[in-house]
NUDO-492802 format. One line per field, with one value per residue (C-alpha): residue number from 1; residue in three letters; y, z, x. Coordinates in Angstrom, 3 decimals, always signed. Each point is the difference from the previous one (the first is absolute). Layout:
<sites>
num	NUM | ...
residu	ALA | ...
y	Y | ...
z	Z | ...
x	X | ...
</sites>
This chain:
<sites>
num	1 | 2 | 3 | 4 | 5 | 6 | 7 | 8 | 9 | 10 | 11 | 12 | 13 | 14 | 15 | 16 | 17 | 18 | 19 | 20 | 21 | 22 | 23 | 24 | 25 | 26 | 27 | 28 | 29 | 30 | 31 | 32 | 33 | 34 | 35 | 36 | 37 | 38 | 39 | 40 | 41 | 42 | 43 | 44 | 45 | 46 | 47 | 48 | 49 | 50 | 51 | 52 | 53 | 54 | 55 | 56 | 57 | 58 | 59 | 60 | 61 | 62 | 63 | 64 | 65 | 66 | 67 | 68 | 69 | 70 | 71 | 72 | 73 | 74 | 75 | 76 | 77 | 78 | 79 | 80 | 81 | 82 | 83 | 84 | 85 | 86 | 87 | 88 | 89 | 90 | 91 | 92 | 93 | 94 | 95 | 96 | 97 | 98 | 99 | 100 | 101 | 102 | 103 | 104 | 105 | 106 | 107 | 108 | 109 | 110 | 111 | 112 | 113 | 114 | 115 | 116 | 117 | 118 | 119 | 120 | 121 | 122 | 123 | 124 | 125 | 126 | 127 | 128 | 129 | 130 | 131 | 132 | 133 | 134 | 135 | 136 | 137 | 138 | 139 | 140 | 141 | 142 | 143 | 144 | 145 | 146 | 147 | 148 | 149 | 150 | 151 | 152 | 153 | 154 | 155 | 156 | 157 | 158 | 159 | 160 | 161 | 162 | 163 | 164 | 165 | 166 | 167 | 168 | 169 | 170 | 171 | 172 | 173 | 174 | 175 | 176 | 177 | 178 | 179 | 180 | 181 | 182 | 183 | 184 | 185 | 186 | 187 | 188 | 189 | 190 | 191 | 192 | 193 | 194 | 195 | 196 | 197 | 198 | 199 | 200 | 201 | 202 | 203 | 204 | 205 | 206 | 207 | 208 | 209 | 210 | 211 | 212 | 213 | 214 | 215 | 216 | 217 | 218 | 219 | 220 | 221 | 222 | 223 | 224 | 225 | 226 | 227 | 228 | 229 | 230 | 231 | 232 | 233 | 234 | 235 | 236 | 237 | 238 | 239 | 240 | 241 | 242 | 243 | 244 | 245 | 246 | 247 | 248 | 249 | 250 | 251 | 252 | 253 | 254 | 255 | 256 | 257 | 258 | 259 | 260 | 261 | 262 | 263 | 264 | 265 | 266 | 267 | 268
residu	MET | SER | ALA | GLN | MET | LEU | ARG | ALA | ALA | ARG | PRO | VAL | ASP | PRO | PRO | ALA | ALA | ALA | ASP | ALA | PRO | PRO | MET | ASP | ALA | ILE | ARG | LEU | GLU | ARG | LEU | VAL | LYS | ALA | PHE | ASP | ALA | ARG | PRO | ILE | LEU | ARG | GLY | LEU | SER | TYR | THR | LEU | PRO | ALA | GLY | ARG | THR | LEU | VAL | ILE | PHE | GLY | PRO | ASN | GLY | ALA | GLY | LYS | THR | THR | LEU | LEU | ARG | THR | LEU | ALA | THR | LEU | ALA | ARG | PRO | THR | SER | GLY | SER | ALA | LEU | VAL | ALA | GLY | LEU | ASP | VAL | ILE | ALA | ASP | ALA | HIS | GLU | VAL | ARG | ARG | LEU | VAL | GLY | TYR | VAL | GLY | HIS | GLN | PRO | HIS | PRO | TYR | GLU | GLU | LEU | THR | ALA | ARG | GLU | ASN | LEU | LEU | PHE | PHE | ALA | ARG | MET | TYR | GLY | LEU | ARG | ASP | GLY | ALA | GLU | ARG | ALA | ALA | SER | LEU | LEU | GLU | ARG | VAL | GLY | LEU | ARG | ALA | ARG | ALA | ASN | ASP | ARG | VAL | ARG | ALA | PHE | SER | ARG | GLY | GLN | ALA | GLN | ARG | LEU | ALA | LEU | ALA | ARG | GLY | ILE | ILE | HIS | ASP | PRO | ALA | VAL | LEU | LEU | LEU | ASP | GLU | PRO | ASP | THR | GLY | LEU | ASP | GLN | GLU | ALA | LEU | ALA | LEU | LEU | GLU | ARG | LEU | VAL | ALA | GLU | ARG | ARG | GLU | ARG | ALA | LEU | ALA | THR | VAL | LEU | THR | THR | HIS | ASN | LEU | GLU | ARG | GLY | LEU | ARG | LEU | ALA | ASP | ASP | ALA | LEU | THR | LEU | VAL | ARG | GLY | ARG | ILE | ALA | TYR | ALA | GLY | ALA | ALA | ALA | THR | LEU | ASP | VAL | ALA | ALA | VAL | GLU | ARG | LEU | TYR | ALA | GLY | LYS | PRO | LEU | ALA | GLU | GLN | ALA | THR | ARG | GLN | ALA | ALA | GLY | GLY | ALA | ALA
y	-20.787 | -3.079 | -0.691 | -0.129 | +3.542 | +1.218 | -1.470 | +1.609 | +3.429 | +1.644 | +3.342 | +3.099 | +3.104 | +2.554 | +3.420 | +2.585 | +2.415 | +2.868 | -0.256 | +2.880 | -1.151 | +0.852 | +2.627 | -2.582 | -2.906 | -1.601 | +0.629 | -1.925 | +0.338 | -1.603 | -2.955 | -3.034 | -3.259 | -2.824 | -3.535 | -2.524 | +2.874 | +1.585 | +3.553 | +1.026 | +3.219 | +1.968 | +2.456 | +1.757 | +3.080 | +1.653 | +1.545 | +0.081 | +2.291 | -1.253 | +0.646 | -0.030 | -2.266 | -1.390 | -1.727 | -2.178 | -0.386 | -2.207 | -2.596 | -3.683 | -1.119 | +3.495 | -1.044 | +1.415 | -3.141 | -0.775 | +3.445 | -0.395 | -3.493 | +1.376 | +2.732 | -2.628 | -2.100 | -2.805 | +0.438 | +0.744 | +2.768 | -1.136 | +3.248 | +3.537 | +0.699 | +0.462 | +1.681 | -0.035 | +2.508 | +0.343 | -3.762 | -2.183 | -2.766 | -2.478 | +0.952 | +1.065 | -2.360 | -0.974 | +3.634 | +0.881 | -2.682 | +1.646 | +3.264 | -1.245 | -1.278 | -1.910 | -0.994 | -1.956 | -0.268 | -3.382 | +0.245 | -3.463 | -0.267 | -3.232 | -1.531 | -2.589 | +2.714 | +2.413 | +3.688 | +0.714 | -2.760 | +1.375 | +3.398 | -1.445 | -2.060 | +3.103 | +2.011 | -2.657 | +0.117 | +3.718 | -0.457 | +2.239 | +0.125 | +1.165 | -2.475 | -1.173 | +3.549 | +1.054 | -2.960 | +0.693 | +3.684 | -0.719 | -2.641 | +2.613 | +2.589 | -2.145 | -1.211 | -3.589 | -0.039 | -2.290 | -2.413 | +0.142 | -3.645 | -1.400 | -1.907 | +2.086 | -2.788 | +1.035 | +3.660 | +1.740 | +1.622 | +3.400 | -1.214 | -1.601 | +3.284 | +1.897 | -2.423 | +0.477 | +3.765 | -0.517 | -2.349 | +2.525 | +2.759 | -2.023 | +1.206 | +3.597 | -0.032 | +3.083 | -1.070 | -1.837 | -1.773 | -0.845 | -1.991 | +0.617 | +0.227 | +1.037 | -3.341 | -1.685 | +2.754 | +1.318 | +3.705 | -0.119 | -1.668 | +2.430 | +2.852 | -1.739 | -0.211 | +3.692 | +0.900 | -2.159 | +1.742 | +3.438 | -0.805 | -1.247 | +3.217 | +2.049 | -1.988 | +0.521 | -3.697 | -1.005 | -2.112 | -1.505 | -1.621 | -1.398 | +0.018 | -0.353 | +2.481 | +3.133 | +2.431 | -1.446 | -0.140 | +3.642 | +1.009 | -1.880 | +0.928 | +2.970 | -1.334 | -2.240 | -2.323 | -1.586 | -3.030 | -1.114 | -3.072 | +0.268 | +3.625 | +3.193 | +1.819 | +2.575 | +1.021 | +3.005 | +1.436 | -1.957 | +3.277 | +0.712 | -3.112 | -1.030 | -3.361 | +0.928 | +0.936 | -3.337 | -1.892 | +1.962 | -1.070 | -3.619 | +0.309 | +1.304 | +3.489 | +3.141 | +2.300 | +3.636 | +2.201 | +1.442 | -3.409 | -1.298 | +2.822 | -0.651 | -3.703 | +0.685 | +2.246 | -2.767 | -2.707 | -0.800
z	-1.063 | -1.799 | -3.657 | -0.623 | +1.308 | -2.097 | -3.127 | +0.911 | +0.466 | -3.385 | +0.058 | -1.245 | -1.254 | +2.800 | -0.512 | -1.627 | +2.673 | -2.461 | -0.934 | +1.472 | +1.835 | -1.647 | +1.508 | +1.358 | +2.117 | -0.042 | -2.011 | +0.484 | -2.419 | +1.032 | +1.410 | +0.863 | +1.539 | +0.759 | +1.272 | -1.097 | -1.008 | +3.448 | -0.474 | +2.243 | -1.744 | -1.428 | -2.690 | +1.568 | -1.735 | +1.604 | -0.900 | +2.149 | -1.278 | +0.057 | +3.186 | +2.261 | +2.939 | +0.090 | +2.949 | -0.721 | +2.878 | +0.263 | +2.223 | -0.555 | -3.327 | -1.502 | -2.853 | +1.138 | -0.515 | -3.267 | -1.305 | +0.905 | -1.522 | -3.185 | -0.202 | +0.578 | -2.916 | +2.425 | -0.671 | -3.379 | -0.258 | -0.996 | -1.893 | -0.144 | +0.059 | +2.362 | -1.099 | +1.976 | -1.162 | -3.188 | -0.676 | -0.094 | +2.621 | -2.567 | -3.324 | +1.535 | +2.976 | -0.539 | -0.052 | +2.978 | +2.084 | -0.691 | +1.493 | +2.981 | +3.406 | +1.882 | +3.662 | +0.889 | +3.357 | +0.467 | -0.598 | -1.679 | -0.138 | -1.082 | +3.457 | -0.943 | -1.326 | +2.077 | +0.098 | -2.361 | -2.409 | -0.075 | -1.113 | -2.476 | -1.556 | -0.639 | -1.111 | -2.665 | -0.931 | -0.708 | -1.820 | +2.398 | -0.702 | +3.526 | +1.711 | +2.633 | +1.028 | -0.037 | +2.154 | +2.543 | +0.194 | +0.504 | +2.665 | +1.888 | -0.518 | +1.296 | +2.988 | -1.157 | -0.650 | +2.969 | -1.339 | -3.633 | -0.100 | +2.124 | -1.596 | -0.043 | +1.530 | +3.375 | -0.392 | +2.004 | -1.836 | +0.422 | -1.375 | -2.985 | -0.609 | +0.070 | -2.578 | -2.129 | +0.026 | -1.182 | -2.719 | -1.131 | -0.618 | -1.211 | -3.594 | +1.066 | -1.413 | -1.379 | +1.809 | +3.337 | +1.140 | +3.716 | +1.386 | +3.765 | +0.233 | +3.666 | +1.168 | +2.467 | -0.018 | +3.184 | +0.581 | -1.598 | -3.126 | -0.153 | +0.023 | -2.849 | -1.978 | +0.509 | -1.141 | -3.079 | -0.972 | +0.603 | -2.074 | -2.898 | +0.063 | -0.127 | -3.062 | -1.745 | +0.268 | +0.705 | +2.975 | +0.608 | +3.328 | +1.860 | +3.771 | +2.775 | +2.090 | -1.070 | +1.855 | -1.482 | -3.499 | +0.093 | +1.294 | -2.711 | -3.033 | -2.307 | -1.340 | +1.350 | -1.661 | +2.048 | -1.354 | +1.383 | -1.531 | -3.051 | -0.786 | +0.620 | +3.000 | +0.120 | -2.292 | +0.844 | +2.149 | +3.153 | +1.875 | -0.333 | +2.031 | +3.596 | +1.655 | +0.877 | -3.623 | -1.294 | +2.567 | -1.120 | -3.583 | +1.116 | +1.550 | -3.262 | +1.355 | -2.024 | +0.966 | +0.872 | -3.004 | -0.250 | +0.037 | -2.574 | -2.390 | +0.534 | -0.654 | -3.229 | -1.104 | +0.604 | -1.924 | -3.593
x	+16.740 | -1.317 | +0.725 | -3.744 | -0.441 | +2.911 | -1.573 | -3.343 | +1.556 | -0.462 | +1.820 | -1.766 | +1.692 | +0.522 | -1.579 | +2.235 | +1.182 | +0.152 | -3.666 | -1.997 | -3.132 | -3.315 | -2.243 | -2.467 | +1.184 | -3.471 | -3.116 | -3.239 | -2.898 | -3.296 | +1.926 | -2.121 | +1.160 | -2.388 | +0.458 | -2.640 | -2.301 | +0.453 | +1.322 | +2.900 | +1.064 | -2.914 | +1.008 | +3.006 | +1.397 | +3.004 | +3.362 | +3.144 | +2.789 | +3.576 | +1.936 | -3.053 | -0.742 | -3.536 | -1.650 | -3.025 | -2.425 | -3.032 | -1.653 | +0.679 | -1.412 | +0.015 | +2.317 | +3.359 | +2.044 | -1.779 | +0.907 | +3.673 | +0.124 | -1.550 | +2.637 | +2.699 | -1.425 | -0.899 | -3.736 | -1.540 | -2.630 | -3.465 | -0.607 | +1.309 | +3.707 | +2.924 | +3.213 | +3.244 | +2.607 | -2.003 | -0.027 | -3.098 | -0.017 | -1.350 | +1.585 | +3.322 | +0.132 | +3.640 | +1.124 | -2.198 | +1.717 | +3.352 | -1.235 | -2.005 | +1.058 | -2.680 | -0.017 | -3.125 | -1.726 | +1.697 | +3.775 | +0.294 | +3.810 | +1.660 | +0.347 | +2.640 | +2.308 | +2.042 | -0.845 | +2.900 | -1.054 | -3.544 | +1.248 | +2.490 | -2.783 | -2.108 | +3.028 | +0.537 | -3.692 | +0.377 | +3.294 | +1.921 | +3.724 | +0.815 | -2.328 | +2.478 | +0.915 | -3.631 | -1.017 | +2.732 | -0.914 | -3.692 | +0.590 | +2.007 | -2.696 | -2.868 | +1.994 | +0.538 | +3.749 | +0.587 | -2.645 | +1.123 | +1.084 | -2.848 | -2.854 | -3.143 | -2.108 | +1.496 | -0.995 | -2.699 | -2.907 | +1.636 | +3.335 | -1.733 | -1.814 | +3.308 | +1.373 | -3.112 | +0.556 | +3.578 | -1.239 | -2.595 | +2.544 | +2.972 | -0.560 | -0.759 | -3.559 | -1.711 | -3.193 | +0.118 | -3.181 | -0.176 | -2.934 | -0.127 | +3.806 | -0.128 | -1.427 | +2.335 | +2.607 | +1.589 | +0.652 | +3.455 | -1.370 | -2.933 | +2.507 | +1.823 | -3.246 | -0.676 | +3.528 | -0.415 | -3.229 | +1.522 | +3.090 | -2.085 | -2.025 | +3.208 | +1.075 | -3.371 | -0.886 | -3.602 | -1.023 | -3.448 | -0.808 | -2.950 | -0.245 | -2.546 | +1.994 | -1.845 | +2.234 | +3.192 | -1.451 | -1.055 | +3.430 | +1.885 | -2.076 | -0.436 | -3.301 | -2.731 | -2.469 | -2.768 | -1.833 | -3.331 | -1.681 | +2.225 | -0.766 | +1.948 | -1.440 | +2.790 | +2.846 | +2.105 | +2.735 | +0.789 | +0.402 | -3.725 | -0.867 | +0.377 | -0.645 | -3.582 | -0.728 | +1.324 | -2.054 | -3.037 | +0.626 | +0.280 | -3.430 | -1.441 | -0.592 | +0.734 | +2.841 | -0.443 | -0.795 | +3.530 | +1.679 | -2.457 | +0.899 | +3.716 | -0.511 | -1.794 | +2.836 | +2.547 | -1.832 | +0.831
</sites>
């Protein structure tokens, strides 16, 4: 790891393990995000309770990635508000970053570092006292122990994505944001992803993911949110949807009357 990177790594206080999570993992109130006066998110209001797994569906350009980046404090809302674990993503950005793990659509590891060095770098960023042990455990868990000392520039897309998953959970975040985490993963790694989501649910930790694999998303999630042109087309229990219903929403067609009532009941 270069000296420049070490100087740039400004540790933040790790979240207190004894703190009980708030009732709501995420709360959106009339959230708007625009780029150069072009609205991407158009007045979203939604609440995700702690411990739930949410899948966000939507065609390309619907605003899924923008929403996750806003929750991760990487994009600033134009108006409205977004709270993560009761903290405002603007006013409390520093604290929000302590509680959130974010894995973007592109893994973006430090390619000149080894897999182990990548995780140690982020462990230091989060001020983890057991960073070395945590890194070793996660490399084992994501199937990269044998590549721990290899530079990431030689990794396949799937291996880089596995490393990104390990990086995203190294500080055991209260809210994990996953933007198309299944891209480039083989069957073994997909099974790992599903186990990770299930374990977080058992521990009452929230997970939010986007995916274009509608069947997998519905299987993984407790709740579903469908965005179409930056607006919420559906918000409710994932169990009330099937692949055909999501595709119908994409096309701008209404759901059957029963599903529509259930969606309305699940919205904030």
